[in-house]
C-alpha positions in Angstrom: -44.7 -163.2 113.0 -41.6 -161.8 111.5 -40.1 -158.6 113.0 -39.0 -155.8 110.9 -35.7 -154.1 111.5 -35.4 -150.4 110.7 -31.9 -149.8 109.6 -30.4 -146.4 110.0 -27.2 -145.2 108.4 -24.2 -144.4 110.5 -21.0 -142.5 109.7 -17.8 -143.8 111.2 -14.6 -141.8 111.3 -11.3 -143.4 112.3 -8.2 -141.3 113.2 -4.9 -143.2 112.9 -2.5 -140.6 114.0 -2.6 -140.9 117.8 0.6 -141.2 119.7 -0.2 -139.7 123.0 -1.8 -142.8 124.5 -5.3 -141.2 124.8 -8.3 -143.2 123.5 -10.8 -140.7 122.0 -14.3 -141.6 121.2 -17.1 -139.3 120.2 -20.6 -140.8 119.6 -23.9 -139.5 118.5 -27.1 -141.0 117.1 -25.8 -141.1 113.5 -22.0 -141.0 113.8 -19.0 -142.3 115.7 -15.5 -140.8 115.7 -12.7 -143.0 117.2 -9.0 -142.5 117.6 -6.8 -139.8 116.2 -4.7 -137.1 117.8 -6.5 -134.4 119.7 -6.4 -132.2 116.6 -7.5 -134.9 114.1 -10.3 -136.0 116.3 -11.5 -132.5 116.7 -11.4 -131.8 113.0 -13.2 -135.0 112.2 -15.9 -134.3 114.8 -16.3 -130.7 113.5 -16.6 -132.0 109.9 -19.3 -134.5 110.8 -21.3 -132.1 112.9 -21.3 -129.5 110.1 -22.2 -132.2 107.6 -25.3 -133.0 109.5 -26.2 -129.4 109.8 -25.9 -129.0 106.0 -28.0 -132.1 105.5 -30.7 -130.6 107.7 -30.6 -127.2 105.9 -31.1 -129.1 102.6 -34.1 -131.1 104.2 -32.2 -134.4 103.9 -30.9 -137.0 106.3 -28.1 -139.5 106.2 -30.7 -142.2 105.2 -31.9 -140.4 102.1 -28.9 -138.6 100.7 -27.1 -139.9 97.7 -23.5 -141.1 98.4 -22.0 -138.6 95.9 -23.9 -135.7 97.5 -22.9 -136.8 100.9 -19.2 -137.1 99.9 -19.4 -133.5 98.4 -21.0 -132.2 101.7 -18.3 -133.8 103.8 -15.5 -132.3 101.6 -17.2 -128.8 101.8 -17.3 -129.1 105.6 -13.6 -130.0 106.3 -12.2 -127.2 108.5 -9.4 -125.2 106.7 
């Protein structure tokens, strides 16, 4: 009997501006943020958390949102 694999989408953020020697990793069910300075890592994490909140308000999930809409939501949620 063949097994069926349920695939779930996962966002990955990579910060490349770390120079302080710290290895930062933030993981959740549908996203992972790695690297970056403290500021960059925090901004990426905030952006992704707000993105998932927006998706939930719209009744959508990472698995059923169109890539263009997801891109727009991410851009809307980047902290100023």
